C-alpha positions, 0 to 999 in steps of 0.5 A: 444787230451785233454779233457775239462770238461763242466761246465754248470753254466759257460754256463748259465752265458754267456747266461744270459749276451748275453741275457741281451746285446741283450735286451738292444740293440734290445729288452726290454728297460733297467729299471731305476735301470740299468741306476741309476737316469741318465735321458734319452737324445735325441740330434738332429741337424739342420743347425742352432743349436743342440737341446738336450731334456732330460726326467726329470718328476716330477722335479721342474725347481729349481732342474735342472742345466745347464752349459757349460764350456770349450766345455762341456755341464753339465746337473745336478739336484736332485730328492727329496725324499718325507719325509718318516715320512709324506709320504705314506707307499710305497708297491712298488717303482720304481721312482728313487731319488737322484742327477744326472749329465750328461756331453756332449762334444760338437764336434763343436762350439756353441754360448755360449751367445745364449744357451737357456733352457726350461722346460715343461711337464717333458722335458728339451729342451736345444737349442745350436745355432751353431757358424757361422764358423760351419754352412753349407754354399754354396761356389760359384764356379767361372769360370777362 
């Protein structure tokens, strides 16, 4: 029988890692610092299209870019920093600035020429209409 020396600092480190994982999955929402400046995105699907919504509060339309190339949708942009010399003297600051880029590989074909994007109240909505061949369709069963 071998004796194993207990190292309490290793046990606490594992507990901290497990707590962090549990909080991220079921509990607390991770802070923006843990995500960097990457916007949060929801993607929904209906019979006609995929709808992607990204949170981009405080950004101007000119600072946001949406592109599609080889079946990969890319959202990118840059949150500008206010001029430190002219701006307020911050005591606490949590809003991230800088550039971001999110890419999504589309699993199904979309009509690239019909994609639309709208930006309202800090939410970017990208509508990606499905190509005819991927839309669900009813197949009639004939009697022979």
